[in-house]
DSSP file (Angstrom, degrees, kcal/mol; ACC not computed):
  #  RESIDUE AA STRUCTURE BP1 BP2  ACC     N-H-->O    O-->H-N    N-H-->O    O-->H-N    TCO  KAPPA ALPHA  PHI   PSI    X-CA   Y-CA   Z-CA
    1    1 A X     >        0   0    0      0, 0.0     4,-2.6     0, 0.0     5,-0.2   0.000 360.0 360.0 360.0 -19.0    0.7  -10.0    7.9
    2    2 A X  H  >  +     0   0    0      1,-0.2     4,-2.6     2,-0.2     5,-0.2   0.899 360.0  52.7 -60.4 -40.8    2.1  -12.6    5.5
    3    3 A X  H  > S+     0   0    0      2,-0.2     4,-2.2     1,-0.2    -1,-0.2   0.909 110.6  47.3 -61.9 -42.1   -0.2  -11.3    2.7
    4    4 A X  H  > S+     0   0    0      2,-0.2     4,-2.6     1,-0.2    -2,-0.2   0.915 111.8  50.6 -64.8 -42.9    1.0   -7.8    3.2
    5    5 A X  H  X S+     0   0    0     -4,-2.6     4,-2.4     1,-0.2    -2,-0.2   0.894 110.4  49.5 -62.7 -39.5    4.7   -9.0    3.3
    6    6 A X  H  X S+     0   0    0     -4,-2.6     4,-2.1     2,-0.2    -1,-0.2   0.904 110.8  50.4 -64.4 -41.4    4.1  -10.9    0.0
    7    7 A X  H  X S+     0   0    0     -4,-2.2     4,-2.3     2,-0.2    -2,-0.2   0.935 112.1  46.4 -61.3 -47.7    2.6   -7.8   -1.5
    8    8 A X  H  X S+     0   0    0     -4,-2.6     4,-2.7     1,-0.2    -2,-0.2   0.893 110.3  53.1 -64.0 -40.8    5.5   -5.6   -0.5
    9    9 A X  H  X S+     0   0    0     -4,-2.4     4,-2.3     1,-0.2    -1,-0.2   0.896 109.7  49.2 -61.2 -39.7    8.0   -8.1   -1.7
   10   10 A X  H  X S+     0   0    0     -4,-2.1     4,-1.7     2,-0.2    -2,-0.2   0.909 110.2  50.8 -66.1 -42.0    6.3   -8.1   -5.1
   11   11 A X  H  X S+     0   0    0     -4,-2.3     4,-1.0     1,-0.2    -2,-0.2   0.939 112.2  47.4 -58.4 -47.5    6.3   -4.3   -5.2
   12   12 A X  H >< S+     0   0    0     -4,-2.7     3,-0.6     1,-0.2    -2,-0.2   0.906 111.0  49.7 -63.4 -43.0   10.1   -4.3   -4.4
   13   13 A X  H 3< S+     0   0    0     -4,-2.3    -1,-0.2     1,-0.2    -2,-0.2   0.805 116.3  42.3 -68.9 -27.6   11.0   -6.9   -7.0
   14   14 A X  H 3< S+     0   0    0     -4,-1.7    33,-0.3    -5,-0.2    -1,-0.2   0.547  92.8 109.9 -93.2  -8.2    9.1   -5.2   -9.8
   15   15 A X    <<  -     0   0    0     -4,-1.0    33,-0.2    -3,-0.6     3,-0.2  -0.362  63.6-145.0 -74.8 145.5   10.2   -1.6   -8.9
   16   16 A X  S    S+     0   0    0     31,-2.1     2,-0.3     1,-0.3    32,-0.2   0.850  92.7  12.1 -67.7 -35.9   12.6    0.4  -11.0
   17   17 A X  E     -a   48   0A   0     30,-1.4    32,-2.9     2,-0.0     2,-0.5  -0.999  61.1-160.6-145.3 138.9   13.9    1.9   -7.7
   18   18 A X  E     -a   49   0A   0     -2,-0.3     2,-0.5    30,-0.2    32,-0.2  -0.992  17.4-174.1-117.7 124.5   13.5    1.0   -4.0
   19   19 A X  E     -a   50   0A   0     30,-3.3    32,-2.7    -2,-0.5     2,-0.7  -0.965  12.1-166.3-126.8 117.4   14.4    3.8   -1.7
   20   20 A X  E     +a   51   0A   0     -2,-0.5     3,-0.3    30,-0.2     4,-0.3  -0.897   6.9 179.8-101.5 110.6   14.6    3.4    2.1
   21   21 A X     >  +     0   0    0     30,-2.5     4,-2.3    -2,-0.7     5,-0.2   0.427  57.1  96.4 -92.4   1.3   14.7    6.9    3.7
   22   22 A X  H  > S+     0   0    0     29,-0.5     4,-2.5     1,-0.2    -1,-0.2   0.915  83.7  49.4 -59.5 -44.6   14.8    5.7    7.3
   23   23 A X  H  > S+     0   0    0     -3,-0.3     4,-1.5     1,-0.2    -1,-0.2   0.899 110.3  51.9 -62.2 -37.5   18.6    6.0    7.5
   24   24 A X  H  4>S+     0   0    0     -4,-0.3     5,-2.1     1,-0.2     4,-0.3   0.933 112.7  44.4 -61.4 -46.6   18.5    9.5    6.1
   25   25 A X  H ><5S+     0   0    0     -4,-2.3     3,-1.4     1,-0.2    -2,-0.2   0.864 107.9  58.3 -67.3 -36.7   16.0   10.6    8.6
   26   26 A X  H 3<5S+     0   0    0     -4,-2.5    -1,-0.2     1,-0.3    -2,-0.2   0.832 103.3  53.8 -62.6 -31.4   17.8    8.9   11.5
   27   27 A X  T 3<5S-     0   0    0     -4,-1.5    -1,-0.3    -3,-0.2    -2,-0.2   0.566 122.1-110.5 -76.7  -8.7   20.9   11.0   10.6
   28   28 A X  T < 5S+     0   0    0     -3,-1.4    -3,-0.2     1,-0.3     2,-0.2   0.584  75.6 133.4  88.6  10.8   18.6   14.1   11.0
   29   29 A X      < -     0   0    0     -5,-2.1     2,-0.5    -6,-0.2    -1,-0.3  -0.548  59.6-116.7 -93.6 161.1   18.7   14.8    7.3
   30   30 A X        -     0   0    0     -2,-0.2     3,-0.4     1,-0.1     4,-0.3  -0.859  18.1-162.1 -97.4 123.8   15.8   15.7    5.0
   31   31 A X     >  +     0   0    0     -2,-0.5     4,-2.6     1,-0.2     5,-0.2   0.368  60.6 105.1 -89.1   6.4   15.2   13.1    2.2
   32   32 A X  H  > S+     0   0    0      1,-0.2     4,-2.7     2,-0.2     5,-0.2   0.910  82.5  44.6 -56.9 -48.2   13.1   15.2   -0.1
   33   33 A X  H  > S+     0   0    0     -3,-0.4     4,-2.6     1,-0.2    -1,-0.2   0.912 113.2  52.0 -63.6 -41.5   15.8   15.9   -2.7
   34   34 A X  H  > S+     0   0    0     -4,-0.3     4,-2.0     1,-0.2    -1,-0.2   0.901 111.7  47.0 -59.5 -42.5   16.8   12.2   -2.6
   35   35 A X  H  X S+     0   0    0     -4,-2.6     4,-2.7     2,-0.2    -2,-0.2   0.926 112.2  49.1 -66.3 -45.6   13.2   11.2   -3.2
   36   36 A X  H  X S+     0   0    0     -4,-2.7     4,-2.1    -5,-0.2    -2,-0.2   0.890 111.1  50.0 -63.9 -39.1   12.7   13.7   -6.1
   37   37 A X  H  X S+     0   0    0     -4,-2.6     4,-0.8     2,-0.2    -1,-0.2   0.910 112.5  47.2 -65.7 -41.2   15.9   12.6   -7.8
   38   38 A X  H >< S+     0   0    0     -4,-2.0     3,-0.8    -5,-0.2     4,-0.3   0.915 112.1  50.2 -65.1 -42.6   14.9    8.9   -7.5
   39   39 A X  H >< S+     0   0    0     -4,-2.7     3,-1.6     1,-0.2    -2,-0.2   0.871 103.1  60.3 -63.7 -37.2   11.4    9.7   -8.8
   40   40 A X  H 3< S+     0   0    0     -4,-2.1    -1,-0.2     1,-0.3    -2,-0.2   0.766 102.7  53.1 -62.8 -24.9   12.8   11.6  -11.8
   41   41 A X  T << S+     0   0    0     -4,-0.8     2,-0.6    -3,-0.8    -1,-0.3   0.489  82.8 106.3 -89.0  -3.6   14.6    8.5  -13.0
   42   42 A X    <   -     0   0    0     -3,-1.6     3,-0.1    -4,-0.3     6,-0.1  -0.671  66.3-137.9 -83.0 118.9   11.5    6.3  -13.0
   43   43 A X    >   -     0   0    0     -2,-0.6     3,-2.1     1,-0.1    43,-0.4  -0.271  36.5 -77.7 -70.1 160.5   10.3    5.6  -16.5
   44   44 A X  T 3  S+     0   0    0      1,-0.3    43,-0.2    44,-0.1    -1,-0.1  -0.329 121.1  21.0 -56.5 136.0    6.6    5.7  -17.5
   45   45 A X  T 3  S+     0   0    0     41,-3.7    -1,-0.3     1,-0.3     2,-0.2   0.329 107.4 100.5  85.1  -7.0    4.8    2.6  -16.3
   46   46 A X    <   -     0   0    0     -3,-2.1    40,-2.6    40,-0.2    -1,-0.3  -0.515  61.3-132.4-104.0 174.6    7.5    1.8  -13.7
   47   47 A X  E     - B   0  85A   0    -33,-0.3   -31,-2.1    38,-0.2   -30,-1.4  -0.910   9.7-145.5-134.7 158.8    7.5    2.4  -10.0
   48   48 A X  E     -aB  17  84A   0     36,-2.9    36,-3.1    -2,-0.3     2,-0.6  -0.986  18.8-152.9-114.6 125.1    9.5    3.8   -7.1
   49   49 A X  E     -aB  18  83A   0    -32,-2.9   -30,-3.3    -2,-0.5     2,-0.4  -0.912  13.2-164.5-102.6 122.0    9.0    1.9   -3.8
   50   50 A X  E     -aB  19  82A   0     32,-3.0    32,-2.7    -2,-0.6     2,-0.5  -0.887   7.4-161.4-109.1 133.5    9.6    4.2   -0.8
   51   51 A X  E     +aB  20  81A   0    -32,-2.7   -30,-2.5    -2,-0.4   -29,-0.5  -0.971  22.9 162.5-115.4 125.1   10.2    2.9    2.7
   52   52 A X  E     - B   0  80A   0     28,-2.6    28,-3.4    -2,-0.5   -30,-0.0  -0.928  48.4-121.8-140.2 159.7    9.6    5.5    5.5
   53   53 A X  S    S+     0   0    0     -2,-0.3     2,-0.3    26,-0.2    26,-0.1   0.447  98.7  22.3 -83.2   1.6    9.1    5.5    9.3
   54   54 A X  S    S-     0   0    0     26,-0.1     2,-0.6    24,-0.1    26,-0.2  -0.959 100.8 -78.7-155.2 165.6    5.8    7.4    8.8
   55   55 A X        -     0   0    0     -2,-0.3     2,-1.7     1,-0.1     3,-0.2  -0.625  37.7-148.4 -73.6 118.6    3.2    8.0    6.1
   56   56 A X    >>  +     0   0    0     -2,-0.6     3,-1.9     1,-0.2     4,-0.6  -0.384  31.5 163.7 -86.3  60.7    4.6   10.6    3.8
   57   57 A X  H >>  +     0   0    0     -2,-1.7     3,-1.4     1,-0.3     4,-0.7   0.804  65.8  62.2 -52.1 -38.9    1.3   12.1    2.9
   58   58 A X  H 3> S+     0   0    0      1,-0.3     4,-1.5    -3,-0.2     3,-0.4   0.809  96.0  62.3 -60.7 -26.0    2.7   15.4    1.5
   59   59 A X  H <> S+     0   0    0     -3,-1.9     4,-3.1     1,-0.2     5,-0.5   0.774  88.6  70.8 -68.8 -24.4    4.5   13.4   -1.2
   60   60 A X  H <X S+     0   0    0     -3,-1.4     4,-1.6    -4,-0.6    -1,-0.2   0.931 105.4  37.6 -58.8 -45.8    1.2   12.1   -2.6
   61   61 A X  H  X S+     0   0    0     -4,-0.7     4,-1.9    -3,-0.4    -1,-0.2   0.899 117.3  50.9 -72.1 -41.3    0.3   15.5   -4.0
   62   62 A X  H  < S+     0   0    0     -4,-1.5     4,-0.3     1,-0.2    -2,-0.2   0.959 118.9  35.6 -62.4 -52.1    3.9   16.4   -5.0
   63   63 A X  H ><>S+     0   0    0     -4,-3.1     5,-2.2     1,-0.2     3,-1.0   0.809 111.9  61.6 -74.8 -27.9    4.5   13.1   -7.0
   64   64 A X  H ><5S+     0   0    0     -4,-1.6     3,-1.6    -5,-0.5    -1,-0.2   0.881 100.1  55.8 -60.3 -37.3    0.8   13.1   -8.1
   65   65 A X  T 3<5S+     0   0    0     -4,-1.9    -1,-0.3     1,-0.3    -2,-0.2   0.642 104.4  54.2 -69.0 -14.2    1.6   16.4   -9.9
   66   66 A X  T < 5S-     0   0    0     -3,-1.0    -1,-0.3    -4,-0.3    -2,-0.2   0.199 131.1 -90.7-103.8  13.6    4.4   14.6  -11.7
   67   67 A X  T < 5S+     0   0    0     -3,-1.6    20,-2.9     1,-0.3    21,-1.2   0.665  82.4 134.3  92.0  17.7    2.2   11.9  -13.0
   68   68 A X  E   < -C   86   0A   0     -5,-2.2    -1,-0.3    18,-0.3     2,-0.3  -0.813  36.1-163.2-103.0 140.6    2.5    9.3  -10.2
   69   69 A X  E     -C   85   0A   0     16,-2.5    16,-2.3    -2,-0.4     2,-0.3  -0.704  19.1-149.8-103.2 168.1   -0.3    7.3   -8.5
   70   70 A X  E     -C   84   0A   0     -2,-0.3     2,-0.4    14,-0.2    14,-0.2  -0.978  20.6-164.6-143.2 155.6    0.4    5.6   -5.2
   71   71 A X  E     -C   83   0A   0     12,-1.5    12,-2.8    -2,-0.3     2,-0.4  -0.994  21.0-154.3-134.6 133.6   -0.6    2.7   -3.1
   72   72 A X  E     -C   82   0A   0     -2,-0.4     2,-0.4    10,-0.2    10,-0.2  -0.889  11.9-174.6-117.5 139.7    0.3    2.6    0.6
   73   73 A X  E     -C   81   0A   0      8,-2.7     8,-2.8    -2,-0.4     2,-0.6  -0.985  15.7-148.0-132.0 122.6    0.9   -0.2    3.0
   74   74 A X  E     +C   80   0A   0     -2,-0.4     6,-0.2     6,-0.2     3,-0.1  -0.810  16.9 177.2 -88.2 119.4    1.5    0.2    6.7
   75   75 A X  E     -     0   0A   0      4,-2.5     2,-0.3    -2,-0.6     5,-0.2   0.860  68.6 -26.2 -87.2 -42.5    3.8   -2.5    8.0
   76   76 A X  E >  S-C   79   0A   0      3,-1.8     3,-1.2     0, 0.0    -1,-0.4  -0.895  78.6 -79.7-155.7-179.0    4.0   -1.2   11.6
   77   77 A X  T 3  S+     0   0    0     -2,-0.3     3,-0.1     1,-0.2    -3,-0.0   0.752 132.5  36.2 -63.0 -21.8    3.7    2.1   13.4
   78   78 A X  T 3  S+     0   0    0      1,-0.1     2,-0.4   -24,-0.1    -1,-0.2   0.202 111.0  64.5-118.3  15.5    7.2    2.9   12.3
   79   79 A X  E <   + C   0  76A   0     -3,-1.2    -4,-2.5   -26,-0.1    -3,-1.8  -0.920  52.0 171.6-144.5 118.4    7.4    1.4    8.8
   80   80 A X  E     -BC  52  74A   0    -28,-3.4   -28,-2.6    -2,-0.4     2,-0.5  -0.961  13.7-160.1-121.6 140.2    5.4    2.5    5.8
   81   81 A X  E     -BC  51  73A   0     -8,-2.8    -8,-2.7    -2,-0.4     2,-0.4  -0.987  10.5-174.9-123.4 126.1    5.9    1.2    2.3
   82   82 A X  E     -BC  50  72A   0    -32,-2.7   -32,-3.0    -2,-0.5     2,-0.7  -0.977  14.4-153.6-125.7 130.0    4.5    3.2   -0.6
   83   83 A X  E     -BC  49  71A   0    -12,-2.8   -12,-1.5    -2,-0.4     2,-0.6  -0.909  11.3-167.9-103.4 114.4    4.6    2.3   -4.3
   84   84 A X  E     -BC  48  70A   0    -36,-3.1   -36,-2.9    -2,-0.7     2,-0.5  -0.909   6.3-165.6-100.6 120.9    4.6    5.3   -6.6
   85   85 A X  E     -BC  47  69A   0    -16,-2.3   -16,-2.5    -2,-0.6     2,-0.9  -0.924  20.0-130.9-112.1 128.8    3.9    4.4  -10.2
   86   86 A X  E     + C   0  68A   0    -40,-2.6   -41,-3.7    -2,-0.5   -18,-0.3  -0.669  30.9 171.7 -79.7 107.4    4.5    6.8  -13.0
   87   87 A X              0   0    0    -20,-2.9    -1,-0.2    -2,-0.9   -19,-0.2   0.713 360.0 360.0 -88.4 -23.5    1.3    6.7  -15.0
   88   88 A X              0   0    0    -21,-1.2   -44,-0.1   -22,-0.1   -20,-0.1   0.342 360.0 360.0-126.5 360.0    2.2    9.6  -17.3
């Protein structure tokens, strides 16, 4: 797991924005608008690192349509880290 942790640490340190939506979801709120606002601020060539309690598969298509590619790392059953990079 150390290699995965090192990878995630590198993603976070290089990211334009790191957004952990777990507290939002724990409150029973929907983080979609928060995620879209954070993504809108990411310059071309930069990334948004998202931390969620599950794999947010629907975001892949939504952010893909806005010029983002993604790489996903499962840390545990309740922690997923996704790096969305604005390619366009």
